[in-house]
Each structure stands twice: as structure tokens, then as C-alpha cells.
C-alpha positions as CSV (number, residue, x, y, z in Angstrom):
1,M,0.0,0.0,0.0
2,S,2.7,2.5,-1.1
3,K,0.3,4.6,-3.1
4,S,-1.7,7.5,-1.7
5,I,-4.6,6.4,0.4
6,S,-7.8,8.4,0.0
7,A,-11.5,7.8,0.8
8,A,-12.3,10.1,-2.1
9,D,-11.5,7.1,-4.4
10,A,-14.8,5.6,-3.2
11,G,-16.8,8.4,-4.9
12,T,-19.4,10.6,-3.2
13,F,-23.0,10.5,-2.1
14,A,-25.3,13.4,-1.4
15,I,-27.1,12.8,1.9
16,G,-30.6,14.2,1.7
17,G,-29.7,15.4,-1.8
18,D,-27.4,18.2,-0.6
19,L,-24.8,17.0,1.9
20,V,-22.0,15.5,-0.1
21,V,-19.7,13.1,1.6
22,N,-17.0,10.6,0.4
23,R,-18.6,7.2,0.4
24,L,-16.1,5.6,2.8
25,G,-16.8,7.0,6.2
26,F,-15.7,6.3,9.8
27,G,-17.7,4.7,12.6
28,A,-16.8,6.2,16.0
29,M,-18.0,3.4,18.3
30,R,-14.6,1.7,18.8
31,I,-12.9,4.8,20.1
32,T,-14.5,4.2,23.5
33,G,-13.7,1.6,26.2
34,P,-14.4,-2.2,26.2
35,G,-18.1,-3.0,25.9
36,I,-18.5,0.5,24.2
37,W,-18.4,1.7,27.8
38,G,-16.4,4.6,29.2
39,A,-13.2,6.3,27.9
40,P,-10.8,4.6,25.5
41,A,-7.8,2.7,26.9
42,N,-5.5,5.2,25.3
43,H,-7.0,8.7,25.0
44,D,-4.1,10.1,22.8
45,T,-4.4,7.2,20.4
46,A,-8.1,7.8,19.9
47,I,-7.6,11.5,19.3
48,A,-4.8,10.8,16.9
49,T,-7.0,8.4,14.9
50,L,-9.7,11.0,14.7
51,K,-7.3,13.7,13.6
52,H,-5.9,11.4,10.9
53,L,-9.3,11.1,9.2
54,S,-8.7,14.3,7.2
55,E,-5.3,13.0,6.1
56,V,-7.0,10.2,4.2
57,D,-10.0,12.3,3.0
58,V,-12.6,10.7,5.3
59,N,-15.2,13.5,5.8
60,F,-18.2,11.5,7.2
61,I,-18.2,10.4,10.8
62,D,-21.0,8.3,12.4
63,T,-21.3,8.3,16.2
64,A,-24.1,8.1,18.8
65,D,-24.8,9.5,22.2
66,S,-24.9,5.9,23.5
67,Y,-21.2,5.2,22.6
68,G,-19.6,5.5,26.0
69,P,-22.2,6.7,26.6
70,Y,-21.2,10.3,25.5
71,D,-17.5,9.6,25.3
72,S,-17.4,9.3,21.5
73,E,-19.1,12.6,21.0
74,Y,-16.8,14.3,23.5
75,L,-13.7,12.9,21.8
76,I,-14.9,14.0,18.4
77,K,-15.4,17.5,19.6
78,E,-12.0,17.6,21.3
79,A,-10.2,16.3,18.2
80,L,-12.1,18.0,15.3
81,H,-14.3,20.9,16.3
82,P,-15.3,23.1,14.4
83,Y,-15.5,20.3,11.8
84,K,-14.3,22.2,8.8
85,G,-15.2,20.1,5.8
86,M,-16.4,17.2,8.0
87,V,-20.0,15.9,8.3
88,I,-20.8,14.5,11.8
89,A,-23.8,12.2,12.1
90,T,-25.0,11.0,15.5
91,K,-27.8,8.8,16.8
92,G,-30.1,8.7,19.8
93,G,-32.9,6.5,21.3
94,L,-30.9,3.9,23.2
95,T,-30.1,3.9,26.9
96,R,-27.0,2.3,28.4
97,P,-27.3,0.7,31.9
98,G,-23.9,-1.0,31.5
99,P,-21.2,-2.4,29.2
100,D,-22.7,-4.1,26.1
101,I,-26.2,-3.4,27.2
102,W,-28.5,-1.4,24.8
103,L,-32.1,-0.6,25.6
104,P,-34.4,1.4,23.3
105,L,-36.3,4.4,24.7
106,G,-38.4,6.3,22.2
107,R,-40.5,8.5,24.4
108,P,-40.7,11.9,22.6
109,E,-39.3,13.8,25.7
110,Y,-36.3,11.5,25.8
111,L,-35.6,11.8,22.0
112,R,-35.6,15.6,22.5
113,Q,-33.1,15.2,25.4
114,C,-30.9,13.1,23.1
115,V,-30.8,15.7,20.4
116,V,-30.3,18.7,22.7
117,T,-27.5,17.1,24.7
118,S,-25.8,15.8,21.5
119,L,-25.8,19.4,20.2
120,R,-24.1,20.5,23.3
121,R,-21.5,17.7,23.4
122,L,-20.6,18.1,19.7
123,G,-20.6,21.9,20.0
124,V,-22.9,22.6,17.1
125,E,-26.2,24.4,16.6
126,Q,-27.6,21.9,14.2
127,I,-26.9,18.2,13.7
128,D,-26.0,17.3,10.1
129,L,-27.6,13.9,10.3
130,W,-29.5,12.6,13.3
131,Q,-30.6,9.0,13.3
132,L,-33.2,7.2,15.4
133,H,-31.0,4.5,16.8
134,R,-33.9,2.1,17.3
135,V,-37.6,2.3,16.9
136,D,-38.9,1.6,20.5
137,P,-41.5,-1.2,20.3
138,K,-43.1,0.1,23.5
139,V,-43.9,3.6,22.0
140,P,-46.2,4.1,19.0
141,R,-43.8,4.6,16.1
142,D,-45.7,7.6,14.8
143,E,-45.2,9.4,18.1
144,Q,-41.4,8.8,17.7
145,F,-41.4,10.0,14.1
146,E,-43.4,13.0,14.8
147,A,-41.1,14.0,17.7
148,V,-38.1,13.8,15.3
149,A,-40.0,15.7,12.6
150,S,-40.7,18.5,15.1
151,M,-37.1,18.9,15.9
152,Q,-36.2,19.0,12.3
153,K,-38.7,21.7,11.7
154,E,-37.1,23.7,14.6
155,G,-33.8,23.5,12.8
156,L,-32.1,21.3,15.4
157,I,-31.6,18.6,12.8
158,R,-30.7,19.0,9.2
159,H,-31.3,15.5,7.9
160,V,-32.9,12.5,9.5
161,G,-32.0,8.8,9.3
162,L,-33.2,5.5,10.8
163,S,-31.3,2.5,12.1
164,E,-32.2,-1.2,12.1
165,V,-35.5,-0.8,10.4
166,P,-37.5,-2.8,7.8
167,V,-39.1,-1.2,4.7
168,D,-42.4,-0.8,6.5
169,D,-40.8,1.5,9.1
170,I,-39.1,3.6,6.4
171,E,-42.4,4.1,4.6
172,A,-44.2,5.0,7.8
173,A,-41.5,7.5,8.7
174,Q,-41.6,9.1,5.3
175,K,-45.1,10.4,6.2
176,H,-43.4,12.6,8.8
177,F,-40.0,13.5,7.3
178,K,-37.8,12.7,4.4
179,V,-35.6,9.7,5.3
180,A,-32.1,10.6,4.2
181,T,-30.3,7.5,5.4
182,V,-30.9,4.0,6.8
183,Q,-28.3,2.3,8.9
184,N,-28.7,-1.5,9.1
185,Q,-26.3,-4.3,9.7
186,Y,-25.1,-5.5,6.4
187,N,-21.9,-7.0,5.0
188,L,-20.6,-9.7,2.7
189,I,-22.0,-12.5,4.7
190,D,-25.0,-10.9,6.4
191,R,-27.7,-10.1,3.8
192,K,-30.8,-9.9,6.0
193,S,-31.3,-6.3,4.8
194,E,-31.1,-6.9,1.1
195,A,-34.8,-5.7,0.6
196,V,-34.0,-2.6,2.6
197,L,-30.9,-1.9,0.5
198,D,-32.9,-2.4,-2.7
199,Y,-35.6,0.1,-1.4
200,C,-32.9,2.6,-0.5
201,E,-31.4,2.3,-4.0
202,Q,-34.8,2.8,-5.7
203,H,-35.5,6.0,-3.6
204,G,-32.0,7.6,-3.4
205,I,-31.7,6.9,0.4
206,G,-28.2,6.6,1.7
207,F,-27.5,3.1,3.1
208,I,-25.0,3.0,6.0
209,P,-24.0,-0.7,6.7
210,W,-22.7,-1.2,10.2
211,Y,-20.4,-4.1,10.9
212,P,-19.1,-3.8,7.3
213,L,-15.8,-5.6,7.6
214,A,-17.2,-9.1,8.5
215,A,-16.3,-11.8,6.0
216,G,-16.2,-14.9,8.3
217,E,-14.7,-18.0,6.8
218,L,-14.4,-16.2,3.4
219,A,-11.4,-14.3,4.9
220,R,-9.5,-17.4,6.0
221,P,-6.1,-18.1,4.4
222,G,-6.6,-19.5,1.0
223,S,-10.2,-18.3,0.8
224,I,-11.7,-16.0,-1.9
225,V,-11.4,-12.8,0.2
226,S,-7.8,-13.6,1.3
227,T,-6.8,-14.5,-2.3
228,I,-8.2,-11.2,-3.7
229,A,-6.6,-9.2,-0.8
230,I,-3.2,-10.6,-1.7
231,E,-3.7,-9.8,-5.4
232,H,-4.5,-6.2,-4.6
233,G,-2.0,-5.8,-1.8
234,V,-4.6,-4.9,0.8
235,T,-6.2,-6.5,3.9
236,T,-9.2,-8.8,3.8
237,G,-11.2,-5.9,5.4
238,A,-10.4,-3.6,2.5
239,V,-11.7,-6.2,0.1
240,A,-15.0,-6.5,2.1
241,L,-15.3,-2.8,1.9
242,A,-14.6,-2.7,-1.8
243,W,-17.3,-5.2,-2.4
244,L,-19.8,-3.1,-0.4
245,L,-18.9,0.1,-2.3
246,R,-19.5,-1.7,-5.6
247,R,-22.7,-3.3,-4.4
248,A,-24.7,-0.1,-4.5
249,K,-24.0,3.6,-5.2
250,V,-26.0,4.6,-2.1
251,M,-23.7,2.6,0.1
252,I,-21.7,4.5,2.7
253,P,-19.7,2.0,4.8
254,I,-18.4,3.2,8.2
255,P,-15.6,0.9,9.4
256,G,-14.5,1.8,12.9
257,T,-11.2,1.6,14.7
258,G,-9.1,3.2,17.4
259,S,-5.9,2.8,15.5
260,V,-4.3,5.0,12.8
261,D,-2.7,2.0,11.1
262,H,-6.0,0.1,10.9
263,L,-7.7,3.2,9.7
264,V,-5.3,3.5,6.7
265,E,-5.7,-0.2,6.0
266,N,-9.5,0.2,5.8
267,V,-9.5,3.3,3.7
268,A,-7.3,1.5,1.1
269,G,-10.5,-0.4,0.3
270,A,-11.8,2.7,-1.5
271,S,-9.3,2.3,-4.3
272,V,-9.7,-1.5,-4.8
273,K,-11.3,-2.1,-8.2
274,L,-12.8,-5.6,-8.2
275,T,-13.2,-7.4,-11.5
276,D,-16.7,-8.5,-12.5
277,E,-15.6,-12.1,-11.8
278,Q,-14.3,-11.2,-8.4
279,F,-17.4,-9.2,-7.4
280,D,-19.7,-12.0,-8.6
281,E,-17.8,-14.7,-6.8
282,L,-17.7,-12.7,-3.6
283,D,-21.4,-12.1,-3.9
284,R,-22.2,-15.8,-4.6
285,Q,-20.1,-17.1,-1.7
286,G,-21.3,-14.4,0.6
287,R,-25.0,-15.3,-0.1
288,R,-24.2,-18.9,0.5
289,I,-22.7,-18.2,4.0
290,S,-25.6,-15.8,4.8
291,A,-28.2,-18.5,4.0
292,I,-26.6,-21.0,6.4
């Protein structure tokens, strides 16, 4: 990987039609402590990783108030405020009683609290992209969507996204606000959200796949991903990202890490050009694993 590494090689996507970002972003969950709880083990390393994003042309960061909780947003502000040329997306709607515990809470008053406190922690007057982290099954979804729509009308939120939703929830939300992005788990070997991705493609909605690096047994030595990685001189994670980027033009992967070296390895995936044969074989084997 001696050549220049740039997320710009992934091309761009206009979130909400007017917020242009490079299609390879950064997920800021892993800059927190174990269990996505508390401060990172090495504060300076986390800050260095965030500061290096601009060096590799990553201009889209995805975080959430529940990462830490709060630590990720605080670190982003410390490292990057006032975010010149950088789009910061955050999420709300989950509570954190402890490490690795995530509980949805979609009461309108809580969602407002999430937005207002994220504004304060990030040091902004408007959130570029605010995403409902989960639709709370205990609260009527229209109440949750209307609360978010109200905050967008107030100007607290520029664009609105949803996370871990089926097509039905997207269509219901569209009655209240324009859905700019959908963030669902999706990767080479996890295709449960194929229908959602297809819907997003048809309607110009950005699709943000979380857990994008997973390739399972396809990344083992001698496997298809490993073989392609050797051919291109990149990591298996970079190949998984290259496949995602080619899969759909609305795709905005957000691999996360707390290491500068790992960040550079991931961004190298933006310049990997898979052949038709490589893409098709990755797709075929990925679908096979996903169906098991």
C-alpha cells in the first residue's frame, strides 16, 4: 500500500440530496472503552485516529450518544471541532445501563433530550444527520417519528435517518419526514437487509452498513477474500469494503477503529477495483454463507 490512500476514491453520495460526503466514512463506536463503555484505553491514540481522518479524506463520521455513553461525541469535539469540511452524524434513542447493554427508549421527551445534549457535546447548533438508533416497540412509532420531525422543523436537525428498520418503518417515517439514510447491519456474509438496501437504491436513500468488515470464513487463508486481498496488496477488510462500495451507489460503509494504522488499511479499500468475476464470486459465496 505504497500509493496514496484516499477515501475520495470511493466516490461521493449526497445525503438528503445536498450534503455531499465521500462514500467511505468512519464509525466512531470503537474509540470508546471495552463494551463500548467509558473512555478509551488510550486517549491520545483515539484522538490521533480522529485527527488522521482528514489525512485520508474521510469526511463523514458516524457516532451516537450511547457510545460510551457520551465519550465518543466528546472525543470527536475535542479532536475535530469546528469540523471544517467534516460531516458529523449521530444517533439517539438507546439507553446504556452498563457495558454491552443497549435498551431502546423512544418517548418523545427522551428523544428531544438526546438531540439537545448531542448538540451540546458536539458543540454545534444543528446536527447534520441525526438518526433514530432504534424504533422503540413500547412507544407508537408515529409518536417517535413526529417528535423527530418536530425537531427537524425547529432546525435542530438538518437531515434524519433511521437505524435497524424494515421497509415498512421507512415508509411510515416518510409520512413525517424525508428519510435521508438508513443504517442497518449488512456485510458480505449478512444479507438480511437486502430488501431494505434495494428500497434505498430505488429511492435515493443513503444506506450505511454497520459491521461492514465481517467476512467470516471467506477471509481465512486461501479463501476467496484472502486471495483477492493478496492480489491487490490490501487487507481482507479492505476487500470486504470494496465489495460493499461496488454493491450499491447509495452505500456508505463506516468501518471503525481506534488505530491510525488500521484506519489506513480500511481506507485502502476505497481504491480497490474488483473485476466483474471477483465481485460476482464474492457475492455468490457471501450469499451462501448468509443463508446457512
